[in-house]
DRENPA-3360 file (N, C-alpha, C; in nm, 2 decimals, always signed):
BEGIN
1 = MFIIPISA = +24.33/-10.31/-0.25/+24.32/-10.46/-0.23/+24.48/-10.53/-0.23 ~ +24.47/-10.60/-0.19/+24.62/-10.68/-0.16/+24.64/-10.80/-0.27 ~ +24.73/-10.83/-0.32/+24.73/-10.95/-0.45/+24.87/-11.03/-0.40 ~ +24.85/-11.12/-0.36/+24.96/-11.22/-0.35/+25.01/-11.24/-0.45 ~ +25.17/-11.22/-0.46/+25.26/-11.26/-0.57/+25.25/-11.41/-0.63 ~ +25.32/-11.38/-0.73/+25.30/-11.55/-0.82/+25.41/-11.63/-0.71 ~ +25.40/-11.72/-0.65/+25.53/-11.82/-0.61/+25.57/-11.87/-0.72 ~ +25.69/-11.94/-0.68/+25.78/-12.04/-0.75/+25.69/-12.15/-0.76;
9 = SDEIRFWK = +25.63/-12.21/-0.65/+25.53/-12.37/-0.67/+25.43/-12.34/-0.75 ~ +25.35/-12.21/-0.77/+25.23/-12.19/-0.87/+25.31/-12.17/-0.99 ~ +25.43/-12.14/-1.04/+25.47/-12.12/-1.15/+25.52/-12.25/-1.23 ~ +25.59/-12.34/-1.15/+25.61/-12.47/-1.15/+25.48/-12.58/-1.20 ~ +25.38/-12.55/-1.12/+25.24/-12.62/-1.15/+25.20/-12.57/-1.27 ~ +25.19/-12.44/-1.30/+25.15/-12.39/-1.38/+25.19/-12.46/-1.55 ~ +25.32/-12.48/-1.53/+25.40/-12.54/-1.66/+25.35/-12.66/-1.69 ~ +25.32/-12.74/-1.57/+25.28/-12.88/-1.56/+25.13/-12.88/-1.68;
17 = YVSKPSST = +25.05/-12.80/-1.67/+24.95/-12.80/-1.77/+24.94/-12.75/-1.92 ~ +25.04/-12.69/-1.95/+25.08/-12.65/-2.08/+25.13/-12.72/-2.17 ~ +25.06/-12.74/-2.30/+25.16/-12.79/-2.40/+25.17/-12.71/-2.47 ~ +25.29/-12.70/-2.53/+25.39/-12.59/-2.61/+25.47/-12.64/-2.69 ~ +25.39/-12.67/-2.83/+25.45/-12.71/-2.94/+25.55/-12.62/-3.01 ~ +25.52/-12.48/-3.01/+25.64/-12.40/-3.03/+25.60/-12.28/-3.00 ~ +25.70/-12.19/-3.01/+25.67/-12.04/-2.95/+25.60/-11.96/-3.02 ~ +25.55/-11.98/-3.14/+25.45/-11.91/-3.22/+25.32/-11.96/-3.21;
25 = TCWLWTGG = +25.28/-12.10/-3.19/+25.16/-12.16/-3.22/+25.07/-12.13/-3.04 ~ +24.98/-12.17/-3.05/+24.88/-12.19/-2.93/+24.95/-12.26/-2.81 ~ +24.99/-12.24/-2.72/+25.01/-12.30/-2.59/+24.88/-12.34/-2.53 ~ +24.88/-12.46/-2.53/+24.71/-12.53/-2.48/+24.73/-12.54/-2.34 ~ +24.61/-12.50/-2.29/+24.59/-12.55/-2.11/+24.52/-12.69/-2.12 ~ +24.63/-12.79/-2.04/+24.58/-12.88/-2.04/+24.50/-12.95/-1.91 ~ +24.49/-12.86/-1.82/+24.43/-12.86/-1.69/+24.30/-12.86/-1.68 ~ +24.23/-12.79/-1.58/+24.07/-12.81/-1.55/+24.04/-12.68/-1.66;
33 = LYRHGYGH = +23.91/-12.71/-1.73/+23.82/-12.59/-1.80/+23.72/-12.56/-1.74 ~ +23.66/-12.44/-1.74/+23.51/-12.40/-1.75/+23.43/-12.45/-1.83 ~ +23.30/-12.44/-1.80/+23.20/-12.49/-1.93/+23.22/-12.43/-2.05 ~ +23.26/-12.26/-2.03/+23.26/-12.21/-2.15/+23.43/-12.22/-2.20 ~ +23.49/-12.31/-2.19/+23.61/-12.33/-2.25/+23.76/-12.28/-2.20 ~ +23.74/-12.18/-2.13/+23.88/-12.09/-2.05/+23.92/-12.20/-1.96 ~ +24.04/-12.20/-1.96/+24.10/-12.28/-1.84/+24.11/-12.24/-1.71 ~ +24.14/-12.28/-1.61/+24.14/-12.26/-1.47/+24.25/-12.30/-1.39;
41 = FKCRGNAD = +24.31/-12.24/-1.28/+24.42/-12.26/-1.25/+24.41/-12.23/-1.09 ~ +24.44/-12.33/-1.00/+24.42/-12.28/-0.84/+24.57/-12.24/-0.81 ~ +24.57/-12.14/-0.75/+24.68/-12.10/-0.72/+24.67/-11.99/-0.62 ~ +24.79/-11.92/-0.56/+24.78/-11.79/-0.48/+24.71/-11.83/-0.36 ~ +24.73/-11.95/-0.29/+24.63/-11.97/-0.19/+24.51/-12.01/-0.18 ~ +24.48/-12.11/-0.30/+24.38/-12.21/-0.34/+24.30/-12.11/-0.40 ~ +24.31/-11.98/-0.45/+24.21/-11.90/-0.53/+24.20/-11.96/-0.68 ~ +24.11/-11.96/-0.74/+24.10/-12.01/-0.88/+24.09/-11.89/-0.98;
49 = YYAHRFSW = +24.19/-11.91/-1.07/+24.24/-11.82/-1.17/+24.18/-11.85/-1.30 ~ +24.17/-11.76/-1.38/+24.17/-11.81/-1.53/+24.29/-11.83/-1.55 ~ +24.36/-11.95/-1.63/+24.49/-11.97/-1.69/+24.54/-11.88/-1.80 ~ +24.47/-11.81/-1.87/+24.53/-11.71/-1.94/+24.56/-11.60/-1.87 ~ +24.49/-11.56/-1.77/+24.52/-11.43/-1.70/+24.67/-11.44/-1.60 ~ +24.67/-11.60/-1.56/+24.78/-11.61/-1.48/+24.91/-11.59/-1.56 ~ +24.91/-11.66/-1.70/+25.03/-11.66/-1.80/+25.04/-11.52/-1.81 ~ +24.93/-11.44/-1.85/+24.97/-11.26/-1.89/+25.05/-11.22/-1.74;
57 = ELHNKSDI = +24.99/-11.22/-1.61/+25.07/-11.18/-1.51/+25.20/-11.24/-1.49 ~ +25.25/-11.40/-1.52/+25.36/-11.44/-1.51/+25.46/-11.39/-1.61 ~ +25.42/-11.38/-1.75/+25.48/-11.31/-1.82/+25.52/-11.17/-1.86 ~ +25.44/-11.09/-1.80/+25.45/-10.96/-1.78/+25.50/-10.91/-1.64 ~ +25.55/-11.00/-1.57/+25.58/-10.97/-1.42/+25.51/-10.88/-1.37 ~ +25.38/-10.87/-1.37/+25.27/-10.80/-1.32/+25.19/-10.89/-1.24 ~ +25.18/-10.84/-1.09/+25.06/-10.91/-1.02/+24.90/-10.85/-1.02 ~ +24.96/-10.74/-1.08/+24.84/-10.63/-1.08/+24.79/-10.59/-1.22;
65 = IPNGNSKI = +24.66/-10.62/-1.27/+24.66/-10.60/-1.43/+24.58/-10.43/-1.39 ~ +24.60/-10.36/-1.48/+24.56/-10.18/-1.44/+24.45/-10.17/-1.46 ~ +24.40/-10.09/-1.37/+24.24/-10.08/-1.34/+24.20/-10.02/-1.52 ~ +24.07/-10.05/-1.52/+24.00/-9.99/-1.66/+24.05/-10.09/-1.77 ~ +24.18/-10.19/-1.75/+24.20/-10.28/-1.87/+24.20/-10.42/-1.80 ~ +24.08/-10.43/-1.75/+24.05/-10.57/-1.66/+24.03/-10.69/-1.74 ~ +24.04/-10.68/-1.85/+24.04/-10.83/-1.95/+24.17/-10.83/-2.01 ~ +24.18/-10.95/-2.00/+24.29/-11.04/-2.11/+24.25/-11.09/-2.22;
73 = LHTCDVRN = +24.25/-11.04/-2.32/+24.20/-11.07/-2.45/+24.31/-11.18/-2.57 ~ +24.22/-11.29/-2.59/+24.30/-11.37/-2.69/+24.31/-11.32/-2.83 ~ +24.43/-11.33/-2.87/+24.43/-11.25/-3.05/+24.39/-11.38/-3.13 ~ +24.42/-11.53/-3.11/+24.39/-11.61/-3.15/+24.25/-11.68/-3.15 ~ +24.20/-11.61/-3.07/+24.06/-11.68/-3.04/+24.01/-11.81/-2.98 ~ +24.15/-11.87/-2.91/+24.16/-12.01/-2.89/+24.13/-12.00/-2.74 ~ +24.04/-12.05/-2.66/+24.01/-12.02/-2.53/+24.08/-12.09/-2.41 ~ +24.14/-12.17/-2.44/+24.24/-12.24/-2.36/+24.40/-12.21/-2.42;
81 = CVNPEHLV = +24.43/-12.09/-2.47/+24.54/-12.09/-2.52/+24.61/-11.99/-2.40 ~ +24.72/-12.01/-2.37/+24.82/-11.93/-2.27/+24.92/-11.88/-2.32 ~ +24.95/-11.91/-2.48/+25.06/-11.82/-2.52/+25.07/-11.67/-2.49 ~ +25.18/-11.61/-2.43/+25.15/-11.45/-2.40/+25.16/-11.36/-2.52 ~ +25.20/-11.45/-2.63/+25.21/-11.37/-2.78/+25.09/-11.35/-2.79 ~ +24.99/-11.44/-2.78/+24.85/-11.43/-2.79/+24.76/-11.35/-2.70 ~ +24.82/-11.31/-2.60/+24.75/-11.23/-2.50/+24.77/-11.09/-2.50 ~ +24.66/-10.99/-2.49/+24.67/-10.87/-2.50/+24.56/-10.79/-2.38;
89 = LGTQADNM = +24.63/-10.70/-2.32/+24.56/-10.66/-2.21/+24.42/-10.54/-2.28 ~ +24.33/-10.54/-2.24/+24.22/-10.45/-2.30/+24.09/-10.45/-2.22 ~ +23.99/-10.37/-2.26/+23.87/-10.36/-2.17/+23.77/-10.41/-2.27 ~ +23.67/-10.42/-2.17/+23.54/-10.52/-2.22/+23.49/-10.43/-2.35 ~ +23.51/-10.32/-2.38/+23.49/-10.27/-2.49/+23.54/-10.27/-2.63 ~ +23.68/-10.32/-2.62/+23.79/-10.37/-2.70/+23.73/-10.52/-2.73 ~ +23.67/-10.60/-2.61/+23.67/-10.74/-2.65/+23.54/-10.75/-2.73 ~ +23.44/-10.66/-2.69/+23.33/-10.65/-2.78/+23.35/-10.60/-2.92;
97 = QDMYAKGR = +23.44/-10.54/-2.94/+23.48/-10.49/-3.07/+23.53/-10.58/-3.16 ~ +23.62/-10.67/-3.11/+23.69/-10.77/-3.18/+23.59/-10.88/-3.19 ~ +23.48/-10.90/-3.11/+23.36/-11.02/-3.16/+23.32/-10.99/-3.26 ~ +23.26/-10.86/-3.25/+23.18/-10.79/-3.37/+23.28/-10.82/-3.51 ~ +23.41/-10.73/-3.48/+23.50/-10.74/-3.62/+23.52/-10.88/-3.67 ~ +23.51/-11.03/-3.60/+23.56/-11.12/-3.60/+23.41/-11.20/-3.64 ~ +23.31/-11.13/-3.65/+23.17/-11.23/-3.69/+23.14/-11.33/-3.57 ~ +23.18/-11.30/-3.46/+23.15/-11.38/-3.35/+23.03/-11.33/-3.26;
105 = DYKGPRYW = +22.97/-11.23/-3.29/+22.85/-11.17/-3.22/+22.72/-11.25/-3.28 ~ +22.60/-11.25/-3.21/+22.46/-11.29/-3.25/+22.42/-11.24/-3.41 ~ +22.49/-11.13/-3.47/+22.46/-11.11/-3.59/+22.57/-11.14/-3.67 ~ +22.67/-11.21/-3.65/+22.76/-11.27/-3.72/+22.71/-11.37/-3.83 ~ +22.82/-11.42/-3.90/+22.77/-11.52/-3.99/+22.70/-11.64/-3.96 ~ +22.70/-11.67/-3.83/+22.62/-11.80/-3.79/+22.50/-11.74/-3.75 ~ +22.47/-11.64/-3.75/+22.33/-11.59/-3.70/+22.26/-11.54/-3.82 ~ +22.32/-11.51/-3.94/+22.26/-11.49/-4.10/+22.24/-11.62/-4.17;
113 = LHRRQGEG = +22.31/-11.74/-4.10/+22.27/-11.87/-4.14/+22.13/-11.89/-4.15 ~ +22.09/-11.85/-4.00/+21.96/-11.94/-3.92/+21.83/-11.79/-3.99 ~ +21.90/-11.70/-4.05/+21.77/-11.62/-4.10/+21.74/-11.63/-4.21 ~ +21.81/-11.71/-4.33/+21.76/-11.72/-4.46/+21.63/-11.77/-4.44 ~ +21.57/-11.70/-4.53/+21.42/-11.75/-4.54/+21.42/-11.83/-4.67 ~ +21.28/-11.89/-4.63/+21.22/-12.00/-4.75/+21.31/-12.09/-4.78 ~ +21.33/-12.14/-4.89/+21.41/-12.25/-4.98/+21.53/-12.20/-4.95 ~ +21.58/-12.11/-4.92/+21.74/-12.07/-4.86/+21.78/-12.14/-4.73;
121 = HPLVQLTD = +21.66/-12.16/-4.65/+21.69/-12.21/-4.50/+21.71/-12.34/-4.50 ~ +21.83/-12.38/-4.45/+21.92/-12.54/-4.45/+21.80/-12.62/-4.42 ~ +21.69/-12.58/-4.32/+21.64/-12.72/-4.24/+21.48/-12.70/-4.33 ~ +21.46/-12.65/-4.42/+21.32/-12.60/-4.51/+21.28/-12.74/-4.54 ~ +21.13/-12.75/-4.52/+21.05/-12.88/-4.57/+20.95/-12.84/-4.66 ~ +20.92/-12.71/-4.68/+20.83/-12.68/-4.82/+20.92/-12.58/-4.91 ~ +20.87/-12.55/-5.00/+20.90/-12.51/-5.14/+20.80/-12.36/-5.11 ~ +20.88/-12.27/-5.20/+20.78/-12.15/-5.23/+20.67/-12.20/-5.28;
129 = QSVRDIRR = +20.66/-12.25/-5.39/+20.55/-12.34/-5.48/+20.42/-12.39/-5.36 ~ +20.48/-12.49/-5.30/+20.42/-12.56/-5.21/+20.33/-12.46/-5.07 ~ +20.40/-12.36/-5.07/+20.33/-12.25/-4.96/+20.20/-12.17/-5.05 ~ +20.24/-12.14/-5.17/+20.15/-12.06/-5.25/+20.04/-12.17/-5.27 ~ +20.05/-12.29/-5.27/+19.94/-12.38/-5.29/+19.87/-12.40/-5.18 ~ +19.96/-12.39/-5.08/+19.87/-12.43/-4.92/+19.77/-12.30/-4.92 ~ +19.79/-12.19/-4.93/+19.74/-12.05/-4.91/+19.62/-12.06/-5.00 ~ +19.65/-12.14/-5.12/+19.51/-12.12/-5.24/+19.39/-12.21/-5.19;
137 = RAAAGETQ = +19.46/-12.32/-5.13/+19.34/-12.43/-5.09/+19.33/-12.43/-4.98 ~ +19.37/-12.35/-4.88/+19.31/-12.28/-4.76/+19.20/-12.21/-4.77 ~ +19.23/-12.12/-4.89/+19.14/-11.99/-4.90/+18.99/-12.05/-4.97 ~ +19.03/-12.15/-5.07/+18.91/-12.22/-5.12/+18.85/-12.32/-5.05 ~ +18.88/-12.35/-4.89/+18.80/-12.41/-4.78/+18.85/-12.55/-4.74 ~ +18.99/-12.60/-4.80/+19.07/-12.74/-4.76/+19.07/-12.69/-4.60 ~ +19.06/-12.82/-4.52/+19.13/-12.80/-4.38/+19.30/-12.80/-4.36 ~ +19.29/-12.69/-4.25/+19.43/-12.68/-4.24/+19.49/-12.85/-4.17;
145 = QKLADEYN = +19.42/-12.95/-4.11/+19.48/-13.04/-4.07/+19.51/-13.15/-4.19 ~ +19.42/-13.13/-4.30/+19.43/-13.22/-4.44/+19.57/-13.18/-4.50 ~ +19.58/-13.04/-4.51/+19.71/-13.00/-4.58/+19.85/-13.02/-4.49 ~ +19.83/-13.03/-4.34/+19.92/-13.06/-4.26/+19.99/-13.21/-4.29 ~ +19.86/-13.31/-4.26/+19.89/-13.43/-4.32/+19.96/-13.45/-4.48 ~ +19.90/-13.37/-4.56/+19.99/-13.38/-4.72/+20.11/-13.36/-4.70 ~ +20.13/-13.23/-4.64/+20.26/-13.14/-4.67/+20.37/-13.20/-4.55 ~ +20.32/-13.30/-4.48/+20.39/-13.36/-4.32/+20.45/-13.25/-4.25;
153 = VTQAHISK = +20.36/-13.17/-4.19/+20.39/-13.04/-4.13/+20.28/-13.04/-4.02 ~ +20.32/-12.97/-3.92/+20.21/-12.96/-3.84/+20.08/-12.88/-3.84 ~ +19.95/-12.90/-3.81/+19.86/-12.78/-3.85/+19.89/-12.63/-3.79 ~ +19.96/-12.62/-3.67/+20.01/-12.50/-3.64/+20.06/-12.42/-3.75 ~ +20.18/-12.51/-3.80/+20.28/-12.47/-3.90/+20.16/-12.39/-4.05 ~ +20.09/-12.49/-4.08/+19.99/-12.45/-4.18/+19.94/-12.30/-4.12 ~ +19.86/-12.30/-4.01/+19.81/-12.19/-3.96/+19.90/-12.05/-3.96 ~ +20.00/-12.09/-3.94/+20.11/-11.94/-3.94/+20.15/-11.93/-4.10;
161 = IVRRVTWK = +20.16/-11.99/-4.18/+20.15/-11.98/-4.33/+20.02/-11.91/-4.37 ~ +19.90/-11.96/-4.35/+19.79/-11.91/-4.38/+19.77/-11.77/-4.33 ~ +19.82/-11.73/-4.22/+19.82/-11.63/-4.14/+19.91/-11.52/-4.19 ~ +20.01/-11.59/-4.28/+20.17/-11.52/-4.30/+20.22/-11.48/-4.18 ~ +20.23/-11.56/-4.09/+20.31/-11.51/-3.96/+20.46/-11.58/-4.00 ~ +20.45/-11.72/-4.11/+20.60/-11.74/-4.16/+20.57/-11.74/-4.28 ~ +20.68/-11.75/-4.37/+20.69/-11.73/-4.50/+20.63/-11.61/-4.57 ~ +20.65/-11.50/-4.49/+20.59/-11.36/-4.52/+20.64/-11.30/-4.67;
169 = HI = +20.75/-11.34/-4.72/+20.82/-11.32/-4.84/+20.75/-11.35/-4.95 ~ +20.66/-11.44/-4.94/+20.57/-11.52/-5.04/+20.46/-11.45/-5.07;
% end
């Protein structure tokens, strides 16, 4: 595979889109961003590059990122950062390990926020006691629609409570 080297004009254009407050903080890419937040940069004959990848190649004087190490990882976790001090070579496995270690995976802290049960869930409308009452009253023959209206939830929600699809811990 033939890689076009970084030209002086590409380098000059690159620096137009970099906000560099200091050498130790993130250098933020102010040019175009992909939907997922990574900067992109047209260079090398109008090819679209990740800005952080271009920065790594520029600062490491390398036009080719070694095989097997195809990822440029952000140690700062700022997607539009192009500071070479915050960029390291790594594999996809390294990227996934970093994600798990920092709790950015689907089982990280955000995941457990949404897995709270019962009254511990931030969006709960019922209490543990109201669930007990719903089950007791439904077993005594009250209609699910009447209970739904009283507790301001849907009949389908009452049905799931009664069948122990939801609120299983009670």
